[in-house]
N, CA, C and O atoms as a MOPAC input file, in Angstrom:
PM7 MOZYME 1SCF
protein

 N     15.17300 1    -1.09500 1    -3.44700 1
 C     13.87600 1    -1.22200 1    -2.81500 1
 C     12.83400 1    -0.64500 1    -3.76800 1
 O     12.97500 1     0.47100 1    -4.26800 1
 N     11.79500 1    -1.42400 1    -4.00400 1
 C     10.75900 1    -0.99200 1    -4.93800 1
 C      9.37400 1    -1.39500 1    -4.43300 1
 O      9.21000 1    -2.40300 1    -3.74500 1
 N      8.39900 1    -0.59100 1    -4.79100 1
 C      7.01500 1    -0.89700 1    -4.47500 1
 C      6.46000 1    -1.89200 1    -5.48100 1
 O      7.13000 1    -2.22900 1    -6.45700 1
 N      5.26700 1    -2.35500 1    -5.25500 1
 C      4.62300 1    -3.36200 1    -6.09500 1
 C      4.58000 1    -2.94200 1    -7.55900 1
 O      4.70600 1    -3.78900 1    -8.44300 1
 N      4.40500 1    -1.65300 1    -7.83000 1
 C      4.32100 1    -1.18300 1    -9.21000 1
 C      5.68800 1    -0.85200 1    -9.80500 1
 O      5.75500 1    -0.33400 1   -10.91900 1
 N      6.78300 1    -1.13900 1    -9.08900 1
 C      8.12900 1    -0.93000 1    -9.59700 1
 C      8.74200 1     0.41100 1    -9.22600 1
 O      9.92800 1     0.62400 1    -9.47900 1
 N      7.98500 1     1.30900 1    -8.64200 1
 C      8.50900 1     2.62700 1    -8.25100 1
 C      9.54100 1     2.44000 1    -7.14200 1
 O      9.31500 1     1.66400 1    -6.21300 1
 N     10.68000 1     3.14700 1    -7.23000 1
 C     11.69000 1     3.05700 1    -6.16700 1
 C     11.12400 1     3.55100 1    -4.83700 1
 O     10.37000 1     4.52300 1    -4.78800 1
 N     11.50100 1     2.86400 1    -3.76800 1
 C     11.03400 1     3.20700 1    -2.42000 1
 C     12.12600 1     3.94200 1    -1.65500 1
 O     13.31400 1     3.64800 1    -1.79000 1
 N     11.69300 1     4.90300 1    -0.85200 1
 C     12.62900 1     5.64800 1    -0.00200 1
 C     12.00700 1     5.83900 1     1.36900 1
 O     10.80100 1     6.05900 1     1.48500 1
 N     12.82100 1     5.75700 1     2.39900 1
 C     12.33800 1     6.07200 1     3.73600 1
 C     11.75900 1     7.48600 1     3.71900 1
 O     12.32300 1     8.38600 1     3.09700 1
 N     10.63800 1     7.67500 1     4.40000 1
 C      9.96200 1     8.96500 1     4.42400 1
 C      8.81200 1     9.06500 1     3.44100 1
 O      8.03700 1    10.02000 1     3.48900 1
 N      8.69100 1     8.07300 1     2.53600 1
 C      7.57500 1     8.06300 1     1.58200 1
 C      6.26100 1     7.81700 1     2.31900 1
 O      6.21400 1     7.04900 1     3.28000 1
 N      5.19800 1     8.47200 1     1.86300 1
 C      3.84900 1     8.15300 1     2.33200 1
 C      3.38400 1     6.95700 1     1.51300 1
 O      3.43800 1     6.98100 1     0.28300 1
 N      2.92500 1     5.90100 1     2.20200 1
 C      2.59200 1     4.65800 1     1.50900 1
 C      1.25500 1     4.07400 1     1.97800 1
 O      0.75600 1     4.40200 1     3.05400 1
 N      0.69700 1     3.20500 1     1.14400 1
 C     -0.45800 1     2.38900 1     1.52200 1
 C     -0.03200 1     0.93200 1     1.40100 1
 O      0.70600 1     0.56700 1     0.48600 1
 N     -0.50000 1     0.10500 1     2.32800 1
 C     -0.19400 1    -1.32200 1     2.28200 1
 C     -1.42200 1    -2.07100 1     1.80700 1
 O     -2.53300 1    -1.82600 1     2.27500 1
 N     -1.21000 1    -2.99300 1     0.86500 1
 C     -2.28400 1    -3.78200 1     0.28500 1
 C     -2.27800 1    -5.15100 1     0.94000 1
 O     -1.23900 1    -5.80900 1     1.00700 1
 N     -3.43300 1    -5.58000 1     1.42300 1
 C     -3.57500 1    -6.90200 1     2.02600 1
 C     -4.53100 1    -7.73300 1     1.20400 1
 O     -5.32300 1    -7.19700 1     0.42900 1
 N     -4.46200 1    -9.02500 1     1.36700 1
 C     -5.31400 1    -9.91400 1     0.58800 1
 C     -4.80600 1   -10.00400 1    -0.83700 1
 O     -3.89500 1    -9.27600 1    -1.22900 1
 N     -5.39300 1   -10.89000 1    -1.60000 1
 C     -4.95700 1   -11.10900 1    -2.97300 1
 C     -6.15900 1   -11.34000 1    -3.86200 1
 O     -7.22500 1   -11.72600 1    -3.38200 1
 N     -5.99700 1   -11.11200 1    -5.13300 1
 C     -7.07800 1   -11.33500 1    -6.08000 1
 C     -8.26000 1   -10.43500 1    -5.80200 1
 O     -8.10100 1    -9.22700 1    -5.62700 1
 N     -9.43500 1   -11.01500 1    -5.76100 1
 C    -10.65100 1   -10.22500 1    -5.56900 1
 C    -10.73100 1    -9.59400 1    -4.18900 1
 O    -11.54000 1    -8.68900 1    -3.98200 1
 N     -9.91600 1   -10.04400 1    -3.23400 1
 C     -9.99700 1    -9.49700 1    -1.88800 1
 C     -8.89600 1    -8.47200 1    -1.59100 1
 O     -8.76700 1    -8.03900 1    -0.44600 1
 N     -8.10300 1    -8.07600 1    -2.58700 1
 C     -7.04100 1    -7.09600 1    -2.36800 1
 C     -7.65000 1    -5.77500 1    -1.92600 1
 O     -8.59700 1    -5.28400 1    -2.53900 1
 N     -7.09500 1    -5.19200 1    -0.84400 1
 C     -7.58300 1    -3.91900 1    -0.35300 1
 C     -6.51400 1    -3.22100 1     0.46900 1
 O     -5.54300 1    -3.84300 1     0.90000 1
 N     -6.69600 1    -1.94900 1     0.67800 1
 C     -5.76500 1    -1.17100 1     1.49000 1
 C     -6.01300 1    -1.50900 1     2.95600 1
 O     -7.14000 1    -1.41000 1     3.44300 1
 N     -4.94800 1    -1.91000 1     3.65600 1
 C     -5.08900 1    -2.27700 1     5.06100 1
 C     -4.38200 1    -1.30900 1     6.00200 1
 O     -4.64100 1    -1.31900 1     7.20500 1
 N     -3.48700 1    -0.46700 1     5.46600 1
 C     -2.78900 1     0.49600 1     6.31100 1
 C     -2.27100 1     1.65200 1     5.46100 1
 O     -1.97900 1     1.49500 1     4.27500 1
 N     -2.16600 1     2.80700 1     6.09300 1
 C     -1.62400 1     4.00600 1     5.46400 1
 C     -0.61300 1     4.59300 1     6.43200 1
 O     -0.88200 1     4.68400 1     7.63000 1
 N      0.55000 1     4.99400 1     5.92500 1
 C      1.55700 1     5.54100 1     6.82100 1
 C      2.77800 1     6.04400 1     6.10100 1
 O      2.76700 1     6.24800 1     4.88700 1
 N      3.84600 1     6.24600 1     6.87400 1
 C      5.12400 1     6.72700 1     6.35000 1
 C      6.15300 1     5.61200 1     6.51500 1
 O      6.31100 1     5.05500 1     7.60100 1
 N      6.84900 1     5.29400 1     5.42800 1
 C      7.87200 1     4.24600 1     5.44400 1
 C      9.10700 1     4.71800 1     6.21300 1
 O      9.59700 1     5.82900 1     6.01400 1
 N      9.59600 1     3.84000 1     7.09900 1
 C     10.86000 1     4.13300 1     7.78000 1
 C     11.61000 1     2.83700 1     8.05600 1
 O     11.02200 1     1.75600 1     8.06000 1
 N     12.88500 1     2.95600 1     8.28300 1
 C     13.76100 1     1.84100 1     8.63000 1
 C     13.85200 1     0.77500 1     7.53900 1
 O     14.16800 1    -0.37800 1     7.83300 1
 N     13.58000 1     1.14300 1     6.28400 1
 C     13.74100 1     0.20500 1     5.16800 1
 C     15.20500 1     0.21500 1     4.73700 1
 O     15.85100 1     1.26200 1     4.70600 1
 N     15.71300 1    -0.96800 1     4.40600 1
 C     17.11700 1    -1.09500 1     4.01900 1
 C     17.22000 1    -1.59600 1     2.58800 1
 O     16.50000 1    -2.52000 1     2.20900 1
 N     18.10100 1    -1.00800 1     1.78400 1
 C     18.24900 1    -1.40700 1     0.37900 1
 C     18.54300 1    -2.89200 1     0.21800 1
 O     19.16800 1    -3.51600 1     1.07500 1
 N     18.07300 1    -3.44900 1    -0.91100 1
 C     18.39700 1    -4.82600 1    -1.25400 1
 C     17.28700 1    -5.82300 1    -0.97500 1
 O     17.46600 1    -7.01900 1    -1.20700 1
 N     16.14900 1    -5.36300 1    -0.48400 1
 C     15.07600 1    -6.29700 1    -0.16900 1
 C     13.73100 1    -5.61300 1    -0.35800 1
 O     13.51800 1    -4.51600 1     0.15800 1
 N     12.82200 1    -6.24600 1    -1.09100 1
 C     11.47700 1    -5.70900 1    -1.30300 1
 C     10.43700 1    -6.41900 1    -0.43900 1
 O      9.27100 1    -6.02400 1    -0.44200 1
 N     10.83000 1    -7.45500 1     0.30000 1
 C      9.90500 1    -8.23900 1     1.11300 1
 C     10.21400 1    -8.05500 1     2.59500 1
 O     11.37300 1    -8.11500 1     3.00600 1
 N      9.16800 1    -7.83000 1     3.40000 1
 C      9.31400 1    -7.70800 1     4.86600 1
 C     10.45100 1    -6.76400 1     5.22000 1
 O     11.30000 1    -7.09400 1     6.04900 1
 N     10.47300 1    -5.60100 1     4.60400 1
 C     11.55600 1    -4.64900 1     4.78100 1
 C     10.97100 1    -3.32400 1     5.22400 1
 O     10.15600 1    -2.73300 1     4.51500 1
 N     11.38200 1    -2.85100 1     6.39400 1
 C     10.94400 1    -1.54800 1     6.86000 1
 C      9.72400 1    -1.62000 1     7.75500 1
 O      9.16300 1    -2.68600 1     8.00700 1
 N      9.33500 1    -0.44500 1     8.22500 1
 C      8.18000 1    -0.30400 1     9.09400 1
 C      7.33600 1     0.85400 1     8.59000 1
 O      7.78000 1     1.66800 1     7.78100 1
 N      6.11100 1     0.90700 1     9.08700 1
 C      5.19600 1     1.96100 1     8.66700 1
 C      4.69200 1     2.69500 1     9.90700 1
 O      4.10100 1     2.09200 1    10.80300 1
 N      4.93400 1     4.00100 1     9.94400 1
 C      4.40900 1     4.83700 1    11.02400 1
 C      3.02100 1     5.31300 1    10.60600 1
 O      2.88000 1     5.94400 1     9.55900 1
 N      1.98600 1     5.02000 1    11.41000 1
 C      0.63700 1     5.44400 1    11.02800 1
 C      0.53000 1     6.96200 1    10.98500 1
 O      1.17200 1     7.66000 1    11.77100 1
 N     -0.28300 1     7.47000 1    10.06400 1
 C     -0.44100 1     8.91700 1     9.93900 1
 C     -1.88500 1     9.36300 1    10.10100 1
 O     -2.18600 1    10.55100 1     9.98400 1
 N     -2.78100 1     8.41900 1    10.37100 1
 C     -4.19200 1     8.77100 1    10.47000 1
 C     -4.61700 1     8.86400 1    11.92700 1
 O     -4.23800 1     8.03000 1    12.74900 1
 N     -5.39900 1     9.87300 1    12.23800 1
 C     -5.98300 1    10.01000 1    13.56300 1
 C     -7.03100 1     8.92300 1    13.75400 1
 O     -7.59500 1     8.43100 1    12.77600 1
 N     -7.30400 1     8.53500 1    15.01900 1
 C     -8.31800 1     7.51400 1    15.25300 1
 C     -9.69400 1     7.91500 1    14.71100 1
 O    -10.44600 1     7.05600 1    14.25000 1
 N    -10.02800 1     9.20000 1    14.76100 1
 C    -11.30500 1     9.67400 1    14.23600 1
 C    -11.01100 1    10.69400 1    13.14700 1
 O    -10.30900 1    11.67800 1    13.38000 1
 N    -11.54600 1    10.45700 1    11.96300 1
 C    -11.34500 1    11.34800 1    10.83600 1
 C    -12.69200 1    11.61800 1    10.18200 1
 O    -13.48000 1    10.69900 1     9.95700 1
 N    -12.94700 1    12.87200 1     9.88300 1
 C    -14.17400 1    13.21500 1     9.17600 1
 C    -14.15600 1    12.62800 1     7.77900 1
 O    -13.09400 1    12.52500 1     7.16500 1
 N    -15.31600 1    12.24200 1     7.26800 1
 C    -15.40600 1    11.62900 1     5.94800 1
 C    -16.14500 1    12.55200 1     4.99400 1
 O    -17.37200 1    12.64200 1     5.02900 1
 N    -15.38900 1    13.24300 1     4.13400 1
 C    -15.98000 1    14.02500 1     3.05900 1
 C    -16.11200 1    13.04900 1     1.89000 1
 O    -15.12900 1    12.74400 1     1.21400 1
 N    -17.32500 1    12.56700 1     1.65800 1
 C    -17.52200 1    11.45800 1     0.72500 1
 C    -17.05700 1    11.74600 1    -0.69200 1
 O    -16.72000 1    10.81100 1    -1.41900 1
 N    -17.02600 1    13.00100 1    -1.10900 1
 C    -16.54900 1    13.30700 1    -2.46500 1
 C    -15.03600 1    13.09900 1    -2.57600 1
 O    -14.49200 1    13.14400 1    -3.67900 1
 N    -14.35000 1    12.87300 1    -1.45500 1
 C    -12.91600 1    12.59900 1    -1.45200 1
 C    -12.61100 1    11.14200 1    -1.11600 1
 O    -11.44700 1    10.79200 1    -0.92600 1
 N    -13.62200 1    10.29000 1    -1.03800 1
 C    -13.45500 1     8.90400 1    -0.60500 1
 C    -13.77100 1     7.92200 1    -1.72300 1
 O    -14.49400 1     8.24400 1    -2.66600 1
 N    -13.21800 1     6.71800 1    -1.60100 1
 C    -13.53200 1     5.59700 1    -2.48500 1
 C    -13.86700 1     4.39200 1    -1.61800 1
 O    -13.29800 1     4.23200 1    -0.53800 1
 N    -14.77100 1     3.55400 1    -2.06900 1
 C    -15.07900 1     2.29900 1    -1.38500 1
 C    -13.91200 1     1.35100 1    -1.60600 1
 O    -13.31800 1     1.34800 1    -2.68400 1
 N    -13.56900 1     0.54000 1    -0.59600 1
 C    -12.43000 1    -0.36900 1    -0.73600 1
 C    -12.62500 1    -1.36800 1    -1.87600 1
 O    -11.64200 1    -1.78900 1    -2.48600 1
 N    -13.86600 1    -1.75700 1    -2.18000 1
 C    -14.08900 1    -2.66800 1    -3.30400 1
 C    -13.70900 1    -2.01700 1    -4.63000 1
 O    -13.22300 1    -2.69000 1    -5.53900 1
 N    -13.93300 1    -0.70100 1    -4.73900 1
 C    -13.56000 1     0.01100 1    -5.96700 1
 C    -12.04100 1     0.14400 1    -6.08000 1
 O    -11.48900 1     0.06400 1    -7.17800 1
 N    -11.37100 1     0.34500 1    -4.95800 1
 C     -9.90000 1     0.39900 1    -4.95800 1
 C     -9.35200 1    -0.97300 1    -5.35300 1
 O     -8.41200 1    -1.06500 1    -6.14200 1
 N     -9.94000 1    -2.03400 1    -4.80500 1
 C     -9.50600 1    -3.38600 1    -5.15300 1
 C     -9.68500 1    -3.64400 1    -6.64500 1
 O     -8.82700 1    -4.26600 1    -7.27000 1
 N    -10.79100 1    -3.17500 1    -7.22100 1
 C    -11.02600 1    -3.34800 1    -8.65500 1
 C     -9.97600 1    -2.60400 1    -9.47800 1
 O     -9.50800 1    -3.11400 1   -10.49600 1
 N     -9.60300 1    -1.39300 1    -9.03800 1
 C     -8.56300 1    -0.63400 1    -9.74900 1
 C     -7.22100 1    -1.34900 1    -9.66100 1
 O     -6.47700 1    -1.39900 1   -10.64200 1
 N     -6.90700 1    -1.90300 1    -8.49000 1
 C     -5.66100 1    -2.65400 1    -8.34100 1
 C     -5.64100 1    -3.84200 1    -9.30000 1
 O     -4.63500 1    -4.10200 1    -9.96100 1
 N     -6.76100 1    -4.55800 1    -9.36700 1
 C     -6.84300 1    -5.72400 1   -10.25400 1
 C     -6.72200 1    -5.30600 1   -11.71100 1
 O     -6.03800 1    -5.96000 1   -12.49700 1
 N     -7.39100 1    -4.21100 1   -12.06800 1
 C     -7.35400 1    -3.69600 1   -13.44300 1
 C     -5.92300 1    -3.38300 1   -13.89000 1
 O     -5.57200 1    -3.57700 1   -15.05400 1
 N     -5.10900 1    -2.90100 1   -12.95900 1
 C     -3.72200 1    -2.53600 1   -13.26700 1
 C     -2.75400 1    -3.70200 1   -13.04800 1
 O     -1.54900 1    -3.55500 1   -13.25500 1
 N     -3.27700 1    -4.85900 1   -12.63200 1
 C     -2.41900 1    -6.01500 1   -12.39200 1
 C     -1.64300 1    -5.92600 1   -11.09500 1
 O     -0.64900 1    -6.63000 1   -10.91700 1
 N     -2.08200 1    -5.07000 1   -10.18800 1
 C     -1.37400 1    -4.87600 1    -8.92300 1
 C     -2.02200 1    -5.64800 1    -7.77000 1
 O     -1.64400 1    -5.45600 1    -6.61400 1
 N     -2.97400 1    -6.50200 1    -8.06500 1
 C     -3.64700 1    -7.27400 1    -7.04300 1
 C     -2.84000 1    -8.50500 1    -6.63000 1
 O     -3.14800 1    -9.13300 1    -5.61800 1
 N     -1.83800 1    -8.84400 1    -7.38400 1
 C     -1.00700 1   -10.01400 1    -7.10000 1
 C      0.35900 1    -9.57700 1    -6.58000 1
 O      0.97000 1    -8.64300 1    -7.10000 1
 N      0.81600 1   -10.26500 1    -5.55500 1
 C      2.13400 1    -9.98400 1    -4.97900 1
 C      3.19500 1   -10.48400 1    -5.95200 1
 O      3.05800 1   -11.57800 1    -6.49900 1
 N      4.26100 1    -9.69600 1    -6.18000 1
 C      5.32000 1   -10.15000 1    -7.09300 1
 C      6.06900 1   -11.35400 1    -6.53100 1
 O      6.14100 1   -11.53900 1    -5.31600 1
 N      6.62100 1   -12.16600 1    -7.41800 1
 C      7.39500 1   -13.33600 1    -7.00300 1
 C      8.71500 1   -12.93300 1    -6.35900 1
 O      9.20000 1   -11.82500 1    -6.58700 1
 N      9.29000 1   -13.80100 1    -5.57500 1
 C     10.57000 1   -13.54800 1    -4.90700 1
 C     11.73000 1   -13.52200 1    -5.88200 1
 O     11.64600 1   -14.02200 1    -7.00400 1
 N     12.80900 1   -12.92700 1    -5.42000 1
 C     14.00200 1   -12.82500 1    -6.25700 1
 C     14.88600 1   -14.02100 1    -6.10100 1
 O     15.93700 1   -14.09900 1    -6.73600 1

């Protein structure tokens, strides 16, 4: 099991899910990976949300989603990997 950037995945990891592709790639969920089973990188596992419905925003600790999408594109992570 591996993430988009090739890092090995393990249940219990804190993860972000990327939705959309190309110029519209952005973070759509944040949580903890669970129930993932070895041997599959697609549609494998579930994500337990870790964010409260209301969270204070300290702007010096935040990024705009368009800037995150640009960083993903810059690193070549805006495209979903092909199937095995």
